[in-house]
N, CA, C and O atoms as a MOPAC input file, in Angstrom:
PM7 MOZYME 1SCF
protein

 N      5.61700 1    13.61800 1     7.57000 1
 C      4.29100 1    13.88400 1     8.08400 1
 C      3.78600 1    12.65800 1     8.82300 1
 O      3.72800 1    11.56600 1     8.25800 1
 N      3.43000 1    12.83000 1    10.05300 1
 C      2.87700 1    11.72200 1    10.82000 1
 C      1.57400 1    12.16100 1    11.47000 1
 O      1.46300 1    13.26500 1    12.00500 1
 N      0.61500 1    11.29100 1    11.41200 1
 C     -0.67800 1    11.55700 1    12.02000 1
 C     -0.84800 1    10.73600 1    13.28600 1
 O     -1.94200 1    10.68100 1    13.84900 1
 N      0.23000 1    10.09400 1    13.74000 1
 C      0.17400 1     9.21300 1    14.90400 1
 C     -0.28100 1     9.95100 1    16.15600 1
 O     -1.00200 1     9.37900 1    16.97400 1
 N      0.11800 1    11.19300 1    16.32100 1
 C     -0.21500 1    11.94100 1    17.52500 1
 C     -1.59200 1    12.60800 1    17.45900 1
 O     -1.97000 1    13.34900 1    18.36600 1
 N     -2.32600 1    12.34700 1    16.40100 1
 C     -3.66700 1    12.89800 1    16.25400 1
 C     -4.58400 1    12.24300 1    17.27000 1
 O     -4.44100 1    11.05600 1    17.56400 1
 N     -5.53000 1    13.01000 1    17.81200 1
 C     -6.44600 1    12.45200 1    18.80700 1
 C     -7.29700 1    11.35100 1    18.18100 1
 O     -7.47600 1    11.29700 1    16.96500 1
 N     -7.80900 1    10.48900 1    19.02800 1
 C     -8.57000 1     9.35900 1    18.49000 1
 C     -9.86600 1     9.81400 1    17.83900 1
 O    -10.34700 1     9.15200 1    16.92000 1
 N    -10.44500 1    10.92000 1    18.28400 1
 C    -11.65400 1    11.43500 1    17.64100 1
 C    -11.33500 1    11.95500 1    16.24300 1
 O    -12.09700 1    11.72300 1    15.30400 1
 N    -10.21400 1    12.65400 1    16.10200 1
 C     -9.81200 1    13.13900 1    14.78300 1
 C     -9.45000 1    11.97900 1    13.85400 1
 O     -9.71800 1    12.03400 1    12.65300 1
 N     -8.84200 1    10.93200 1    14.41200 1
 C     -8.52700 1     9.76100 1    13.59300 1
 C     -9.80500 1     9.09600 1    13.08600 1
 O     -9.85400 1     8.62800 1    11.94900 1
 N    -10.82300 1     9.05600 1    13.91700 1
 C    -12.09300 1     8.47400 1    13.48300 1
 C    -12.69000 1     9.32600 1    12.36500 1
 O    -13.15200 1     8.78900 1    11.35800 1
 N    -12.68600 1    10.64100 1    12.53100 1
 C    -13.23000 1    11.53200 1    11.50000 1
 C    -12.45200 1    11.38800 1    10.19100 1
 O    -13.04600 1    11.31500 1     9.11500 1
 N    -11.12100 1    11.34900 1    10.28700 1
 C    -10.30100 1    11.15700 1     9.08700 1
 C    -10.57600 1     9.79700 1     8.45600 1
 O    -10.66000 1     9.68100 1     7.23300 1
 N    -10.71600 1     8.77100 1     9.28800 1
 C    -10.99400 1     7.43200 1     8.77800 1
 C    -12.31200 1     7.36600 1     8.02000 1
 O    -12.39500 1     6.74000 1     6.96300 1
 N    -13.33900 1     8.01000 1     8.55900 1
 C    -14.63200 1     8.03700 1     7.87100 1
 C    -14.51400 1     8.79400 1     6.55100 1
 O    -15.08200 1     8.38200 1     5.54000 1
 N    -13.77200 1     9.90500 1     6.56800 1
 C    -13.54600 1    10.66700 1     5.33900 1
 C    -12.80300 1     9.82300 1     4.30300 1
 O    -13.19000 1     9.78800 1     3.13500 1
 N    -11.73600 1     9.14200 1     4.73300 1
 C    -10.96200 1     8.31700 1     3.80100 1
 C    -11.78300 1     7.14700 1     3.27600 1
 O    -11.66800 1     6.79900 1     2.10100 1
 N    -12.60700 1     6.53500 1     4.11800 1
 C    -13.48600 1     5.46400 1     3.64800 1
 C    -14.47600 1     5.99400 1     2.61800 1
 O    -14.76300 1     5.32200 1     1.62800 1
 N    -15.00000 1     7.19800 1     2.84900 1
 C    -15.92600 1     7.81700 1     1.89500 1
 C    -15.22500 1     8.11200 1     0.57100 1
 O    -15.82900 1     7.98500 1    -0.49400 1
 N    -13.96400 1     8.49900 1     0.63400 1
 C    -13.21900 1     8.75500 1    -0.60000 1
 C    -13.06000 1     7.47500 1    -1.41900 1
 O    -13.00400 1     7.52700 1    -2.64800 1
 N    -12.99000 1     6.34900 1    -0.75400 1
 C    -12.89100 1     5.07900 1    -1.46400 1
 C    -14.12600 1     4.76700 1    -2.28600 1
 O    -14.05700 1     4.01000 1    -3.25400 1
 N    -15.26500 1     5.35100 1    -1.90300 1
 C    -16.50600 1     5.10900 1    -2.64000 1
 C    -16.55900 1     5.86500 1    -3.97100 1
 O    -17.44300 1     5.61500 1    -4.79100 1
 N    -15.63500 1     6.77000 1    -4.18300 1
 C    -15.59100 1     7.50200 1    -5.45400 1
 C    -15.41300 1     6.53900 1    -6.61700 1
 O    -15.88200 1     6.80500 1    -7.72400 1
 N    -14.74300 1     5.43000 1    -6.37400 1
 C    -14.48000 1     4.48700 1    -7.46500 1
 C    -15.75200 1     3.81100 1    -7.98000 1
 O    -15.74100 1     3.22600 1    -9.06300 1
 N    -16.84300 1     3.88400 1    -7.22200 1
 C    -18.10900 1     3.36100 1    -7.74800 1
 C    -18.59600 1     4.23200 1    -8.90200 1
 O    -19.23900 1     3.74000 1    -9.82900 1
 N    -18.29100 1     5.51500 1    -8.84200 1
 C    -18.69100 1     6.45600 1    -9.88100 1
 C    -17.61500 1     6.54600 1   -10.96000 1
 O    -17.91800 1     6.62000 1   -12.15100 1
 N    -16.36500 1     6.54000 1   -10.52700 1
 C    -15.22200 1     6.70400 1   -11.43500 1
 C    -14.19100 1     5.60800 1   -11.12900 1
 O    -13.24700 1     5.84800 1   -10.37500 1
 N    -14.36100 1     4.40200 1   -11.70900 1
 C    -13.49500 1     3.25600 1   -11.37600 1
 C    -11.98900 1     3.48400 1   -11.49200 1
 O    -11.25000 1     2.92000 1   -10.68500 1
 N    -11.48600 1     4.27500 1   -12.44400 1
 C    -10.02800 1     4.46900 1   -12.49100 1
 C     -9.44500 1     5.14700 1   -11.25200 1
 O     -8.22900 1     5.13500 1   -11.06100 1
 N    -10.28800 1     5.73200 1   -10.41500 1
 C     -9.80700 1     6.38000 1    -9.18500 1
 C     -9.04700 1     5.39600 1    -8.29400 1
 O     -8.17200 1     5.80100 1    -7.52800 1
 N     -9.37800 1     4.10600 1    -8.39100 1
 C     -8.69400 1     3.10000 1    -7.57600 1
 C     -7.20000 1     3.03900 1    -7.84100 1
 O     -6.42800 1     2.70200 1    -6.94300 1
 N     -6.77600 1     3.36100 1    -9.06900 1
 C     -5.34600 1     3.33400 1    -9.38600 1
 C     -4.57000 1     4.35800 1    -8.56900 1
 O     -3.39400 1     4.15800 1    -8.26300 1
 N     -5.22400 1     5.44300 1    -8.22100 1
 C     -4.60300 1     6.47800 1    -7.40600 1
 C     -4.87900 1     6.22100 1    -5.92800 1
 O     -3.99600 1     6.38700 1    -5.08600 1
 N     -6.10400 1     5.81800 1    -5.62100 1
 C     -6.52800 1     5.73200 1    -4.22500 1
 C     -5.93100 1     4.52700 1    -3.49300 1
 O     -5.65500 1     4.62800 1    -2.29700 1
 N     -5.72600 1     3.40600 1    -4.15700 1
 C     -5.19600 1     2.21800 1    -3.46500 1
 C     -3.83400 1     2.49600 1    -2.81100 1
 O     -3.68300 1     2.23700 1    -1.61700 1
 N     -2.84900 1     3.00800 1    -3.54100 1
 C     -1.56800 1     3.29900 1    -2.87000 1
 C     -1.67300 1     4.46500 1    -1.88400 1
 O     -0.99600 1     4.47400 1    -0.85600 1
 N     -2.51900 1     5.44600 1    -2.19800 1
 C     -2.67300 1     6.58400 1    -1.28700 1
 C     -3.29100 1     6.14300 1     0.03200 1
 O     -2.87500 1     6.60200 1     1.09500 1
 N     -4.27900 1     5.25600 1    -0.02700 1
 C     -4.91400 1     4.79100 1     1.21000 1
 C     -3.94000 1     3.97500 1     2.04700 1
 O     -3.94900 1     4.06400 1     3.27500 1
 N     -3.10700 1     3.18700 1     1.39600 1
 C     -2.10200 1     2.40900 1     2.13400 1
 C     -1.11600 1     3.35700 1     2.82100 1
 O     -0.76300 1     3.14900 1     3.98200 1
 N     -0.67900 1     4.38000 1     2.12000 1
 C      0.25200 1     5.34700 1     2.69800 1
 C     -0.38900 1     6.07900 1     3.87300 1
 O      0.24300 1     6.25200 1     4.91500 1
 N     -1.63300 1     6.50800 1     3.71200 1
 C     -2.33100 1     7.19800 1     4.79600 1
 C     -2.51000 1     6.29500 1     6.01400 1
 O     -2.41300 1     6.75400 1     7.15200 1
 N     -2.77000 1     5.02500 1     5.77300 1
 C     -2.93800 1     4.08500 1     6.88500 1
 C     -1.64200 1     3.96900 1     7.69100 1
 O     -1.68100 1     3.89600 1     8.91900 1
 N     -0.49300 1     3.95300 1     7.00500 1
 C      0.77600 1     3.87300 1     7.73700 1
 C      1.05500 1     5.14800 1     8.52000 1
 O      1.75700 1     5.11300 1     9.53100 1
 N      0.51300 1     6.27000 1     8.06400 1
 C      0.70600 1     7.52700 1     8.78500 1
 C     -0.23900 1     7.63800 1     9.98400 1
 O      0.11500 1     8.24600 1    10.99400 1
 N     -1.41500 1     7.06800 1     9.88200 1
 C     -2.36600 1     7.10500 1    10.99300 1
 C     -1.99600 1     6.10900 1    12.09400 1
 O     -2.15400 1     6.39800 1    13.28000 1
 N     -1.50400 1     4.94000 1    11.69400 1
 C     -1.21300 1     3.87600 1    12.65600 1
 C      0.20700 1     3.37200 1    12.41800 1
 O      0.48300 1     2.70700 1    11.41900 1
 N      1.08900 1     3.69200 1    13.33100 1
 C      2.50200 1     3.34400 1    13.20300 1
 C      2.74000 1     1.87600 1    13.57300 1
 O      1.88400 1     1.22200 1    14.16800 1
 N      3.88700 1     1.39300 1    13.21600 1
 C      4.32200 1     0.06900 1    13.63600 1
 C      3.77100 1    -1.06100 1    12.78200 1
 O      3.28100 1    -0.86400 1    11.67000 1
 N      3.87700 1    -2.25300 1    13.35400 1
 C      3.49900 1    -3.47000 1    12.63400 1
 C      2.01800 1    -3.47400 1    12.25900 1
 O      1.65900 1    -3.83600 1    11.13800 1
 N      1.15500 1    -3.06900 1    13.19900 1
 C     -0.27400 1    -3.10800 1    12.88800 1
 C     -0.63100 1    -2.09700 1    11.80500 1
 O     -1.56100 1    -2.33600 1    11.03400 1
 N      0.07600 1    -0.98400 1    11.72600 1
 C     -0.14400 1    -0.01100 1    10.66200 1
 C      0.26700 1    -0.54700 1     9.30400 1
 O     -0.40600 1    -0.29600 1     8.30400 1
 N      1.37000 1    -1.28600 1     9.26300 1
 C      1.83500 1    -1.87600 1     8.00500 1
 C      0.88300 1    -2.96300 1     7.52600 1
 O      0.59300 1    -3.06300 1     6.33400 1
 N      0.40000 1    -3.77400 1     8.45600 1
 C     -0.55700 1    -4.81900 1     8.09100 1
 C     -1.85400 1    -4.18600 1     7.59000 1
 O     -2.40800 1    -4.61300 1     6.57700 1
 N     -2.33300 1    -3.17200 1     8.30100 1
 C     -3.55500 1    -2.47800 1     7.89200 1
 C     -3.37000 1    -1.80300 1     6.53200 1
 O     -4.30100 1    -1.76200 1     5.72700 1
 N     -2.18300 1    -1.27800 1     6.27500 1
 C     -1.90500 1    -0.64500 1     4.98400 1
 C     -1.97800 1    -1.66300 1     3.84800 1
 O     -2.52800 1    -1.37400 1     2.78600 1
 N     -1.42500 1    -2.84700 1     4.07200 1
 C     -1.48700 1    -3.88900 1     3.05100 1
 C     -2.93200 1    -4.31200 1     2.78600 1
 O     -3.33600 1    -4.50000 1     1.63800 1
 N     -3.69400 1    -4.45800 1     3.85500 1
 C     -5.10200 1    -4.82700 1     3.70400 1
 C     -5.85300 1    -3.71000 1     2.97500 1
 O     -6.66500 1    -3.97700 1     2.08900 1
 N     -5.57900 1    -2.46900 1     3.34800 1
 C     -6.23300 1    -1.32800 1     2.71300 1
 C     -5.90600 1    -1.26300 1     1.22200 1
 O     -6.78300 1    -0.98800 1     0.40400 1
 N     -4.64900 1    -1.51300 1     0.87200 1
 C     -4.25600 1    -1.49100 1    -0.52800 1
 C     -5.00500 1    -2.54400 1    -1.32700 1
 O     -5.55300 1    -2.25400 1    -2.39000 1
 N     -5.02700 1    -3.76800 1    -0.81200 1
 C     -5.70300 1    -4.86000 1    -1.51400 1
 C     -7.20100 1    -4.58500 1    -1.62600 1
 O     -7.80400 1    -4.79300 1    -2.67900 1
 N     -7.79300 1    -4.11700 1    -0.52900 1
 C     -9.23200 1    -3.83700 1    -0.51100 1
 C     -9.59800 1    -2.76000 1    -1.52400 1
 O    -10.63300 1    -2.86500 1    -2.18200 1
 N     -8.78400 1    -1.74200 1    -1.66100 1
 C     -9.08100 1    -0.67100 1    -2.61400 1
 C     -8.72900 1    -1.06100 1    -4.04700 1
 O     -9.36000 1    -0.57700 1    -4.98600 1
 N     -7.74700 1    -1.91700 1    -4.22700 1
 C     -7.32000 1    -2.28900 1    -5.57400 1
 C     -8.26700 1    -3.29800 1    -6.22100 1
 O     -8.46500 1    -3.27200 1    -7.43500 1
 N     -8.84700 1    -4.17800 1    -5.41900 1
 C     -9.74200 1    -5.18700 1    -5.97800 1
 C    -11.14400 1    -4.61400 1    -6.16700 1
 O    -11.64700 1    -3.87700 1    -5.31800 1
 N    -11.76000 1    -4.96000 1    -7.27700 1
 C    -13.11000 1    -4.43500 1    -7.51200 1
 C    -14.12900 1    -5.04000 1    -6.54300 1
 O    -13.98200 1    -6.17900 1    -6.10000 1
 N    -15.14300 1    -4.27100 1    -6.22900 1
 C    -16.28300 1    -4.66800 1    -5.39800 1
 C    -15.96600 1    -4.82000 1    -3.91100 1
 O    -16.85200 1    -5.18700 1    -3.13900 1
 N    -14.74200 1    -4.55100 1    -3.48900 1
 C    -14.41600 1    -4.60100 1    -2.06900 1
 C    -14.39000 1    -3.21000 1    -1.44600 1
 O    -14.10900 1    -3.06600 1    -0.25600 1
 N    -14.67800 1    -2.20200 1    -2.23500 1
 C    -14.63200 1    -0.82800 1    -1.73700 1
 C    -15.67300 1    -0.54400 1    -0.66400 1
 O    -15.58900 1     0.47600 1     0.02100 1
 N    -16.63100 1    -1.41200 1    -0.51000 1
 C    -17.66700 1    -1.18400 1     0.50400 1
 C    -17.14800 1    -1.43800 1     1.91300 1
 O    -17.78700 1    -1.03600 1     2.88600 1
 N    -16.00800 1    -2.09400 1     2.03600 1
 C    -15.43400 1    -2.38100 1     3.35100 1
 C    -14.78600 1    -1.10800 1     3.89900 1
 O    -13.87600 1    -0.56500 1     3.27300 1
 N    -15.24300 1    -0.62200 1     5.06500 1
 C    -14.66900 1     0.60700 1     5.63400 1
 C    -13.39000 1     0.31800 1     6.42100 1
 O    -13.40600 1     0.28200 1     7.65100 1
 N    -12.29600 1     0.11500 1     5.71200 1
 C    -11.04300 1    -0.32100 1     6.30400 1
 C    -10.52000 1     0.62500 1     7.37900 1
 O    -10.07800 1     0.17000 1     8.43400 1
 N    -10.56200 1     1.92700 1     7.13400 1
 C    -10.04600 1     2.89800 1     8.11000 1
 C    -10.87500 1     2.87900 1     9.38600 1
 O    -10.33000 1     2.93800 1    10.48800 1
 N    -12.18900 1     2.79600 1     9.23700 1
 C    -13.05900 1     2.76500 1    10.40900 1
 C    -12.88000 1     1.46500 1    11.18100 1
 O    -12.88300 1     1.46800 1    12.41200 1
 N    -12.72500 1     0.36400 1    10.47200 1
 C    -12.49200 1    -0.91700 1    11.14500 1
 C    -11.16400 1    -0.91400 1    11.89500 1
 O    -11.06600 1    -1.47300 1    12.98700 1
 N    -10.14900 1    -0.29100 1    11.31700 1
 C     -8.85400 1    -0.19400 1    11.99700 1
 C     -8.97500 1     0.66200 1    13.25100 1
 O     -8.37300 1     0.34600 1    14.27800 1
 N     -9.74600 1     1.74100 1    13.17700 1
 C     -9.96200 1     2.58400 1    14.35600 1
 C    -10.66800 1     1.77300 1    15.44100 1
 O    -10.28100 1     1.83600 1    16.60800 1
 N    -11.69000 1     1.02100 1    15.07200 1
 C    -12.40400 1     0.18700 1    16.04600 1
 C    -11.45900 1    -0.84200 1    16.66700 1
 O    -11.47200 1    -1.05600 1    17.87900 1
 N    -10.64600 1    -1.47000 1    15.83200 1
 C     -9.68600 1    -2.45300 1    16.33500 1
 C     -8.72000 1    -1.80900 1    17.32500 1
 O     -8.44100 1    -2.37000 1    18.38500 1
 N     -8.21400 1    -0.63200 1    16.97500 1
 C     -7.20200 1     0.03300 1    17.80200 1
 C     -7.76800 1     0.55300 1    19.11000 1
 O     -7.15900 1     0.36500 1    20.16200 1
 N     -8.92500 1     1.20600 1    19.06500 1
 C     -9.42000 1     1.93000 1    20.23700 1
 C    -10.57100 1     1.25400 1    20.98000 1
 O    -10.90800 1     1.66700 1    22.09000 1
 N    -11.17600 1     0.22700 1    20.39300 1
 C    -12.29600 1    -0.42500 1    21.07800 1
 C    -11.95500 1    -1.86600 1    21.44200 1
 O    -12.07400 1    -2.26000 1    22.60200 1
 N    -11.53300 1    -2.64800 1    20.45900 1
 C    -11.32800 1    -4.07300 1    20.69600 1
 C     -9.94400 1    -4.44000 1    21.19700 1
 O     -9.77300 1    -5.50800 1    21.78300 1
 N     -8.96100 1    -3.59600 1    20.98700 1
 C     -7.58500 1    -3.94700 1    21.30200 1
 C     -6.98300 1    -3.06300 1    22.38400 1
 O     -5.76200 1    -2.91600 1    22.44700 1
 N     -7.80700 1    -2.47700 1    23.22900 1
 C     -7.24000 1    -1.63700 1    24.28300 1
 C     -6.55700 1    -2.51300 1    25.30900 1
 O     -7.12100 1    -3.49700 1    25.78600 1
 N     -5.35700 1    -2.14900 1    25.63500 1
 C     -4.59400 1    -2.92200 1    26.60600 1
 C     -5.01300 1    -2.51400 1    28.00500 1
 O     -4.88400 1    -1.35400 1    28.39700 1
 N     -5.50000 1    -3.45300 1    28.72400 1
 C     -5.89100 1    -3.21600 1    30.10800 1
 C     -4.62900 1    -3.30100 1    30.96600 1
 O     -3.79900 1    -4.18900 1    30.77400 1
 N     -4.49400 1    -2.39200 1    31.89100 1
 C     -3.32800 1    -2.45700 1    32.76300 1
 C     -3.58300 1    -3.54100 1    33.80500 1
 O     -4.55600 1    -3.50500 1    34.55700 1
 N     -2.69100 1    -4.47600 1    33.81300 1
 C     -2.84900 1    -5.57700 1    34.76200 1
 C     -1.88500 1    -5.35300 1    35.91800 1
 O     -0.68100 1    -5.58100 1    35.80300 1
 N     -2.43100 1    -4.91200 1    37.00600 1
 C     -1.61100 1    -4.69100 1    38.19200 1
 C     -1.72600 1    -5.90300 1    39.08800 1
 O     -2.81600 1    -6.41000 1    39.35100 1
 N     -0.60800 1    -6.33800 1    39.53600 1
 C     -0.60200 1    -7.43800 1    40.48300 1
 C     -0.59700 1    -6.86300 1    41.88400 1
 O      0.18200 1    -5.96500 1    42.20500 1
 N     -1.44700 1    -7.37800 1    42.68000 1
 C     -1.47600 1    -6.95900 1    44.07500 1
 C     -0.74600 1    -8.01200 1    44.88500 1
 O     -1.10000 1    -9.19100 1    44.86200 1
 N      0.25700 1    -7.58000 1    45.58500 1
 C      1.01700 1    -8.50500 1    46.41600 1
 C      0.56600 1    -8.33800 1    47.83700 1
 O      0.65800 1    -7.25800 1    48.42100 1
 N      0.08300 1    -9.41100 1    48.37700 1
 C     -0.37200 1    -9.41300 1    49.76200 1
 C      0.59200 1   -10.28300 1    50.55600 1
 O      0.78400 1   -11.46300 1    50.26100 1
 N      1.18400 1    -9.67500 1    51.55700 1
 C      2.12600 1   -10.40100 1    52.39100 1
 C      1.33600 1   -11.07400 1    53.52300 1
 O      0.79800 1   -10.41500 1    54.41300 1
 N      1.28800 1   -12.40800 1    53.45400 1
 C      0.55900 1   -13.18400 1    54.46100 1
 C      1.57700 1   -13.89700 1    55.32800 1
 O      2.42600 1   -14.63700 1    54.83100 1
 N      1.48300 1   -13.66200 1    56.66200 1
 C      2.44100 1   -14.32400 1    57.56400 1
 C      1.72400 1   -15.24000 1    58.51700 1
 O      2.36000 1   -15.88300 1    59.35200 1

């Protein structure tokens, strides 16, 4: 199962949903034992490659440690991927001057 081909709007919606699921541990703290590895796995499915693996590790640590659940890791990863890290196409214009 890969979510890599999901549109960026759907990824944002899923990310907000997954971040909201992380808040369940404020009500039921043992949920983190299940959610920390699940969130890491979901992060690798949403974002492939090296940045997905790094985000998964961060997501796991953030969900496993107490009081860090307020950090919206999935939403921050979406912002990083689609807002702050967009690759601009750099075209070189060659002008022949004689």
